[in-house]
C-alpha positions as CSV (number, residue, x, y, z in Angstrom):
1,M,0.4,-7.7,32.4
2,P,2.3,-7.8,35.6
3,A,2.2,-4.7,37.5
4,G,6.2,-4.1,37.2
5,E,6.0,-4.8,33.3
6,K,2.9,-2.3,33.1
7,L,4.7,0.5,35.0
8,A,7.8,0.1,32.9
9,A,5.7,0.5,29.7
10,M,4.0,3.4,30.9
11,N,7.5,5.0,31.7
12,T,8.6,4.1,28.4
13,L,5.7,5.9,26.7
14,A,6.2,8.9,28.8
15,A,9.8,9.2,28.0
16,T,9.1,9.1,24.2
17,T,5.9,11.3,23.8
18,P,6.6,13.3,20.9
19,D,6.2,17.0,20.8
20,S,3.4,16.8,18.5
21,I,1.0,15.3,21.1
22,K,2.5,17.4,24.1
23,V,0.5,20.2,23.0
24,Y,-2.6,18.5,23.9
25,S,-2.6,19.5,27.4
26,P,-5.8,20.2,29.3
27,L,-5.6,23.9,28.4
28,G,-4.9,23.1,24.9
29,L,-7.9,20.7,24.4
30,A,-10.1,23.4,25.9
31,F,-9.1,25.7,22.9
32,Y,-8.7,23.3,20.3
33,D,-12.1,23.1,18.6
34,A,-12.6,26.8,18.4
35,L,-8.8,27.5,17.2
36,I,-8.3,24.4,14.9
37,M,-11.6,23.0,13.7
38,N,-13.5,26.3,13.5
39,G,-10.3,28.4,12.7
40,V,-7.3,27.1,11.1
41,A,-9.4,24.1,9.5
42,P,-11.4,26.2,7.3
43,H,-9.6,29.5,6.9
44,I,-5.8,28.1,6.4
45,W,-6.5,24.4,5.3
46,G,-9.3,25.2,3.2
47,C,-11.2,22.2,4.7
48,S,-14.5,22.9,6.9
49,A,-15.0,21.0,10.2
50,Q,-18.4,20.1,8.6
51,R,-16.6,18.4,5.7
52,L,-14.5,16.4,8.2
53,V,-17.6,15.4,10.1
54,D,-19.3,14.5,6.9
55,H,-16.3,12.2,6.2
56,Y,-16.8,10.6,9.5
57,R,-20.5,10.1,8.9
58,E,-20.0,8.4,5.6
59,H,-17.7,5.7,7.0
60,V,-18.0,5.1,10.7
61,T,-19.8,2.0,11.8
62,A,-21.4,0.8,15.0
63,N,-18.1,-1.3,15.8
64,H,-15.6,1.6,15.6
65,A,-11.9,2.1,16.7
66,D,-10.9,5.9,16.9
67,V,-7.2,6.3,16.6
68,G,-5.5,9.5,17.4
69,V,-8.7,10.8,19.0
70,G,-7.8,14.5,19.7
71,T,-10.8,16.2,21.3
72,G,-13.4,13.7,19.6
73,Y,-14.8,16.7,17.7
74,C,-15.8,14.7,14.5
75,L,-17.0,11.5,16.4
76,D,-19.4,13.9,18.5
77,H,-20.9,15.6,15.6
78,A,-21.1,12.5,13.3
79,G,-22.5,10.3,15.9
80,L,-22.4,6.3,16.0
81,P,-24.9,4.3,14.1
82,G,-27.0,1.7,15.9
83,E,-28.5,1.2,19.5
84,H,-25.5,-0.2,21.2
85,P,-22.5,0.8,19.5
86,R,-19.0,-0.5,20.3
87,L,-16.3,2.3,20.5
88,A,-12.7,2.2,21.2
89,L,-10.6,5.1,21.9
90,I,-6.8,4.6,21.0
91,D,-4.3,7.5,21.7
92,L,-0.6,7.8,23.3
93,Q,-1.8,11.0,24.9
94,P,-3.9,10.4,28.3
95,H,-5.2,14.0,28.1
96,C,-7.0,13.4,25.0
97,L,-8.3,9.8,25.8
98,N,-9.7,11.3,29.0
99,Y,-11.3,14.6,27.3
100,T,-12.7,12.3,24.6
101,A,-14.0,9.5,26.9
102,R,-16.0,12.0,28.8
103,R,-17.3,14.0,25.6
104,L,-18.5,10.7,24.2
105,A,-19.6,8.9,27.5
106,R,-23.1,8.2,25.9
107,Y,-21.4,5.5,23.9
108,R,-19.6,3.9,26.9
109,P,-16.1,3.9,25.0
110,Q,-13.2,2.0,26.3
111,S,-9.8,3.8,26.2
112,H,-6.4,2.3,25.3
113,R,-3.1,4.2,25.6
114,R,-1.1,2.9,22.7
115,D,1.6,4.0,20.4
116,V,0.6,3.5,16.9
117,L,4.5,3.4,16.0
118,Q,4.2,-0.2,17.7
119,P,1.7,-3.1,16.6
120,V,-1.6,-2.3,18.5
121,R,-2.8,-5.4,20.3
122,G,-4.7,-6.4,23.3
123,I,-7.8,-4.5,22.5
124,G,-10.4,-7.3,21.7
125,P,-12.1,-8.4,18.5
126,A,-11.6,-6.6,15.4
127,F,-13.5,-3.6,14.3
128,D,-15.7,-2.8,11.2
129,S,-14.2,0.7,11.0
130,I,-11.0,2.5,12.1
131,A,-10.4,6.2,11.9
132,L,-7.0,8.0,11.9
133,N,-7.8,11.6,11.7
134,G,-4.9,13.9,11.8
135,V,-2.6,11.0,12.9
136,L,0.1,10.7,9.7
137,H,0.8,14.3,9.7
138,C,2.0,14.3,13.2
139,L,4.4,11.5,12.8
140,S,8.0,12.0,11.8
141,G,9.3,11.2,8.4
142,D,7.5,11.2,4.9
143,L,4.4,9.1,4.2
144,R,6.5,6.0,2.8
145,D,7.8,5.9,6.6
146,K,4.5,6.6,8.1
147,A,2.7,4.0,6.2
148,R,3.9,1.3,8.7
149,V,1.1,2.6,10.9
150,F,-1.2,0.8,8.6
151,D,0.5,-2.3,9.3
152,H,0.7,-1.8,13.0
153,L,-3.2,-1.5,12.9
154,A,-3.7,-4.8,11.4
155,P,-4.6,-6.6,14.4
156,L,-7.6,-4.3,14.7
157,A,-9.0,-5.1,11.1
158,R,-10.7,-8.0,9.3
159,P,-11.7,-8.5,5.8
160,G,-14.1,-5.7,5.1
161,T,-13.1,-3.3,7.7
162,K,-13.1,0.2,6.5
163,I,-9.9,2.3,7.1
164,F,-10.4,6.1,6.8
165,G,-9.3,9.3,8.0
166,C,-7.5,12.7,7.0
167,T,-3.9,14.0,6.9
168,L,-2.4,17.4,5.7
169,V,-0.4,17.0,2.5
170,S,2.3,19.3,1.2
171,D,1.3,19.4,-2.5
172,D,-0.5,22.5,-2.6
173,I,0.8,24.4,0.2
174,A,3.2,26.8,-1.5
175,T,0.5,28.1,-3.7
176,R,-1.0,30.0,-0.6
177,W,1.3,32.4,1.4
178,R,-1.0,31.9,4.7
179,R,-1.0,28.1,4.3
180,R,2.8,28.0,3.8
181,A,3.3,30.5,6.6
182,V,1.2,28.3,9.1
183,H,2.6,25.1,8.0
184,G,6.1,26.4,8.1
185,L,5.5,27.5,11.9
186,L,3.9,24.0,12.8
187,N,6.7,22.1,11.3
188,Q,9.3,24.4,13.0
189,L,7.6,24.0,16.3
190,R,7.5,20.0,15.5
191,L,3.6,19.9,16.1
192,I,3.3,18.6,12.6
193,D,5.8,16.9,10.2
194,N,4.3,17.0,6.5
195,R,7.0,18.7,4.6
196,R,7.5,15.6,2.6
197,D,4.0,14.2,2.6
198,L,2.6,13.8,-0.9
199,V,-0.9,12.5,-2.0
200,A,1.0,10.1,-4.5
201,D,2.8,8.3,-1.5
202,L,-0.6,8.3,0.5
203,R,-2.1,6.5,-2.6
204,T,0.8,4.0,-2.9
205,A,0.4,3.2,0.7
206,L,-3.2,2.5,0.7
207,E,-3.2,0.5,-2.5
208,A,-0.4,-1.6,-1.4
209,R,-2.6,-3.0,1.6
210,Y,-6.1,-2.3,0.6
211,V,-8.7,-2.3,-1.9
212,D,-11.5,0.4,-3.0
213,C,-8.8,3.3,-2.1
214,Q,-10.4,6.7,-2.2
215,I,-8.6,10.0,-1.7
216,H,-10.4,13.5,-2.0
217,I,-8.4,16.5,-1.8
218,V,-10.1,19.3,0.0
219,G,-7.7,22.4,0.3
220,C,-4.5,20.9,1.7
221,M,-6.3,18.1,3.5
222,A,-6.3,14.5,2.0
223,L,-9.6,12.9,3.2
224,F,-9.1,9.0,2.5
225,S,-10.7,5.8,2.8
226,A,-10.1,2.1,2.0
227,I,-11.3,-1.5,2.8
228,K,-9.4,-4.5,3.9
229,E,-9.4,-6.9,1.3
230,K,-11.4,-10.0,1.6
231,P,-9.8,-13.4,1.0
């Protein structure tokens, strides 16, 4: 990409950065694991960090793309199989990319700043696994709108590629007052947008695009996996 076009693209990304990723500042990332993974996740969401790590370990391959990398907590604890794995880190937030690349330096990851609301291209050969951990509940709209992300990731997948991740759903939020209060605050601050995210819509989105679609509800977290169909 010519330098002028690259600069324009970077400026566009900066101008459209949503509130949901602005929270991932260097300071926010320093406290994220303690606050979210070991605090909010088990005590509010009802899904322990270990359960999320186990989900990664079950599906990750030695040729993996991580979309919406956060702090790299799950990848760090689950590990990548194989002696020389290939790892691509894909995120719109440069702080997340830098933080996670340092944390996972042992895998020599390649970092790519991309917006999943646009087709994701220019990253190289397809991957055997693609993770979207905590991506969908940060996007605006309901899951029927957000499902276009799966289409935008199509250039990264080939027949047999595993698609997996987790997202907060609203089906069970009203049954717990602490969960309802925290989710209301996070939505009001526009750090997440999951008021209309339903498990049924997630299942419909996955089954319209993939095979062997699985969804496991742990607390108010939907852990999902699917496979791109072979021709």
